[in-house]
N, C-alpha and C positions, 0 to 999 in steps of 0.2 A: 459575265453575261451579257448580258445584254451588255457581253458584249464580247495592215497593220499598215503602210506607207506612210512616207512625210511630203510636205508639201513648201515653199517656197513664201518668204514672209517677213517684214519688219526692214530697214533701209535703216544703214547707220551712217551718221554725220560726215560728212569730209569737211575734216578740221586737218590745221597744220601746228605745228610750234613755230611761231615766228620770235626771232632775236630781237633786246630792246632795238630802237633805232638810237642811233649816235648823234648827240647833241646836233652835228653839224649838218644833221637831215634835214631839207627842205619840207614845208607844208605840200608839196605838189608831189614830191618823189613820195611821201608818207602815204599821200590819198590812192596815189596809185598800187604800193603795196598791196592796200588792202581791198583793190579790185579781186572779181572772182574771174579768173581767164575762162576764154569757153571749154578749154578742154574740160575743167573740173565740173561746167554745169553737164558736157557729153557724157562725161562719167558718171553722172549721180543721173541720167536715165539708163546706162549699162547696168547699173546697179539694182534700178527699178523692174529692167527685165531682167534680173536675175542671173547676170554674166559679173563674172569677175574681174576687178580692175587693180591698176598699181599707181597709189597716187605718192608724191615725193613732197616729205616734209624736210624739215632742220633736222632730225634724225636719221633721215634716209628715205629711200623709199620702200612702201610698204604695200602687199598685198592683201586688198580687203576683197572679201567675201560677202554675198548675202545671206543673211542669218537663216538656219531650218528649224526649224521646231516640228514635234510630233502634233499629230491631228488630236492624241488629247491633251496636249495643250496650246491648240492652237487663241481659243479664248483669249491667252493672255497678250495674244499679238495684236487683233482684232484694236483700231483705234478707239478711239471712248467714242467717236461722233459715228463711227457703222451704226448705221437702221440694223433695228434690231429686229428678231423673226416676228413675223405676222401670227400672231396665233388667233383666228377669227372663235373659234368653239373651246377659249381657255375655261370661263365658267364653267359649261360641260365637263369639260376636261378633266378639272380640280374637284368637281362633284366626285365624277366618276374614282378616280386615282382616289380618293379621300374612303369611298366605299370599298376601293383593290384593298388599301392599306387594313383596313378595319376588320375584311374577311380573309388577309393573311394571317396578321398578328391573332387573332382569333378561334384559326378556322385552319389553312393551310400551313402555317409553320409547324404548330405544335402538330398536326397527321403526321408532315414529312418530318419532324424530328422522331416521333414516333416508331416511323416506317426507318429511319436510319439506325434507329437503340435496336428494333430487331433483326431485321435485314443486313447481312453482311455485304461491304463493299464487293466482293466480287459476285455474289449475287444479284446484286443491283446493278452492277456495270452489264451483266446478260440479259436483263432485264431493255436496259437501254439499246442492249444492240440486237434485242429480238425487235423492239417498235421502231428501229432505224432500217433495219430491213425490208418490213412489212411495208414503211414506205417509199420503199424503191424504186416500184412500178410508178407511183406516180409523181417522182423525178423522173424517171425516163420518159415519161410521156410529155411533162415538162420541159424538158430540155431538146427531145425531139421539134416540139413547139416553136424552139427558139433557135432553132436551126444546129443546136449544138449535138451532131453527130456524136462524136467522138466521146463526149459524155455521157449522152445516152449506153454508148457503148461498155461505157464502164461502170450502169446502174445495171446494164445486165447483167455482166459477168459477176459484178459483187452477190447479185440477188441469186445467178444459181450456183454460186460458188458456197456461199453461206446459208443457204436454204437447206443443203446437202450435207458439204464435211461441217458447215460450221453449224449443225443440228436445230435445223428452221431459225437458222439467224441469232442463236444464242452466242454463238462465238462468232469474233469478227476474221478467220481465214485471208481473207481477202484482202485487208490490207496488212496482215501479219505477216502473212506469207507469200503470197504472189502483188503485195505490194501497188493494190489497185487503191486509188485513193479516195474515198467519198465524193461526189459531186450532185451536191444536194440542190435542188431546185423550184422554187414555189411558182402558184400561180402569177402572181407579182410579180416574180425576177420575168417568168414569161411578158405577162402586162410589158414589166418596164421595155424587154429588149426589142419590143414593138412601137416603144414614143412614147409611152402611157404614162403622164405624171404619175408623182407620189400622192397629192394632193393635201389637203392643210392637215396639220396634226392629229391624233385620233388617241384618244383613251379607252378600249374595250375593256367591259364587265368581265373582271377575273385574270381575262388574259392578259390585261397590259398593253402597254406604249403599242402603237402602231401610227399608221397615217391610212387615209380613205383605200388607196389601193391594196393596203395589206390588210385593211380590215376586211375587200371584196375578196380576198385570196382566202382569207382564212373562213367566210362563210364559203365561199365554194370548194373549199378541199374537205369542208365538214359533212358535203353532200358524198362526196367522188374519192372519198377518204379509201384504200381496200379493204381497211377494218371493216368496213361496212359487207364487204363481199365474202367475209369467214365468219360473222356472227350480226344476228339480228337485233333488232330492239329488245329489250335494254343492255343486251352484255354490250354490244358494240360501244354504247355509253359509257357503260361502265370499263371497258378497255381503255377510252380515249382519257376518261378520271384517271386511271390509274397510271398512262402513261405521263400525263400530268402532273401527278405528285410524283414521281421519280424522278423527273425532271427538275420541277421546283427545288427537289431534295437537294440537288446539288448545288443551288445557288443561292439557298434560305439566308445562310450565313452572310453571303455577300451583300444580300438587299438588306439585310438589318442594320447592318454597319453605316453602307452607303447612306441609309435614309435617318440613321442616326446624329450625324457628322452635318449632311447637308444645312444650312441655313434654310432652304425653301425646298424642301423636297421634289416638287412636282417638277419646277424650272432647272434642277438637277438632271432629274433623268429624263425630262424633255430634251434636253441641251445634249447629254450623253447618247440619247436616239438619232437626233439629228446629226451626231458627228459621224456617229457609225454610218450612217445610209452616204453621208458624202466621203467619210472612209473608202464605204464599199463601190462606189461609183468612181470614185480617179482608181482605185486595184482594176476593177473594168475597163475603162479606158486604158491605161496600160500596157494590160495585157492583150488588150484588141489592136494595138500598134504595132 
């Protein structure tokens, strides 16, 4: 689920193992031995900048590199004094989160469990392929508006191949045979490419965690999604609902396990979402360099 890139964190304390001074050592010499040399201060700065350094101890020279942790484990490396995420709509978000959990528990999870019990995995995979292929024109437009011409070409190629050879998208020969990887892009991603900020964290009814930019993206895509061009109301809503059940069925067990183990499920899912956003941003920045 919602849910790959690492970043530098944590500084190592520079210490050395000094031998016990001999009895004849003067107080002045002992004081000088305790002073931190300018080179040590410089090495601390180098570590802070993410560079490896070599230090000398009584046991010899040691090469020290900054610690590297995964994004998923990042909170453990954040100092206790670091400012907490400002969640201006926490009261509203918690109410919607509680409503969503009740809807999942009493409606969506039983429906998705029944769906998985009745529909075999190969058929569910074909259903997912169909809806993913149906979305390709929307991916194509968003990639074009974002200036990602190569990705838009991949969208076009995937749509043509999977709609024909793949039998209306039920199969994915574009990936399996032609090695054309999916290049999904939403309206929110397009806005981000123009520097539009994500805005505060936002929990959407039934749809789950998002932010202001993501919420606008979901609302916009609800009007321009290709499903609206192949079916009229209410059939288009039924198709979207079916797509939602199929998508949730692959995540329902993971959601239940995480919810039950979290001390504060709202904070846990919120932080996972924010870390995912930060990870994706780091990945995009690295690929652009």
